[in-house]
N, C-alpha and C positions, 0 to 999 in steps of 0.2 A: 262827467267825462263830456270830452265837448267832440269824440268821434274822429278825432285826426288818426286816430293807427294810435298802434304798439311803438314807445319810443325807441328808439336805434344807440344802442350807449356806444359812443367813441371810445377808440381803445388810448390811453396814455401813452406817448413816448414813441419812440421809431420802431418800424420793422426790421427784423438782420437784413432783408431787402433793401433796404430803403438807406441803410446804415452800409452796406455794400458797395450801391450806387454811389453814394458820395466817397467813399474811399477812393473806388476806380477812376471815378474822375479826378482828383486829388493828384492821382498818383499819373495819369496822362497829362495834367499840365505842369506836372514836375517832369515830368519827360520829356517835354516840348519845350521848357524853358534850359534844361540843365547847358545842353549845348550851345546855346545864346552867351550864355553868363560865361563858361568856358574862352568861348571867341572873346567878349571882349578881357576877360584876365588875358587872355595873351596878346591881345591887341594894346593893354596896358605897359605889359613885360616889352615889347616893342619898342613902344613912344619911351620907355625909362632906358632901353637901353642906346638907344640912337642918342638922346640926351646924354650919357653920360661917354657917348662916343666923341660926341661933338666938343664936350668939355676938356676931353684929352688932345681932343686936336687943338684945341684953342690955346692950350696948355704947351700944349709943342712946339706952334707958332711965337709963341712969346717966346719960349725958351731960345728958340732959333734964331729970332729975330735981337735977341741980349747976346750972344753967344760968336756973333760973328758967320750965323747959320750950320753951325753944327748942330746935332742931333746929339741929345744927351746918349749917356750909356755909362754899361754896368764895369766897377769896378772893386775889387777888394781896397781896405783902408785900412790903416794901424798894421800893418805885417801881415794881411791873412786872418784878423783879429775879426773883422767885421764887412761886410757887401752892403755896398751901395747903390742900388739898382733907379734904371731911368725915370720910374714914378717917383721916390723920393728924389730925386733932381728937381723932378717938377713941381716940387709942393707948395714952394713960393708963387706959383702960378695958377694952381689950382683950388688955394683957400685952405689949405692945413697949416700952412707955414710950421714946420718943423724946426727948432731949435737948428742954427749951422753946426753948435756944437756935436749935437746929436747924430747930424750927418758928419760930420767929418771924423768922429770918433767909429763910426761903425756901428754903434749900437742900434739901428732899428733892427737888421738881421741877421743873427749867428751865423756862423759858418759851424757851429759844436752842437750837433743833434742834440734837444734837448735845453738847451740853455735859454734860462730867461732871459726877454729883452729891458731893460732897465726903464724904457721909453713908457 
């Protein structure tokens, strides 16, 4: 014996108090970060909506420039067999490039409920 006294045995693992402290710290950090993440998500949605509105405005401007200043209107085609909306008329300007035959045939939106569109 060297006279150092009795050896103190260190416990293996974590105590319940230590685990609870770590869990509470993690919960506190999550509670602080969630509002910031929600704000970032809302800002991204606003940016996305603004970009979509800009694209619609550009397509509308191009349509009016090509059609003597008139705005696109909604109307029925083929004796009421289909409906052509303003966004269908903007398709050549917004990148969708819907075929003219489909637009003129009124296949995009049917006036009959439950009838499927052939496109």
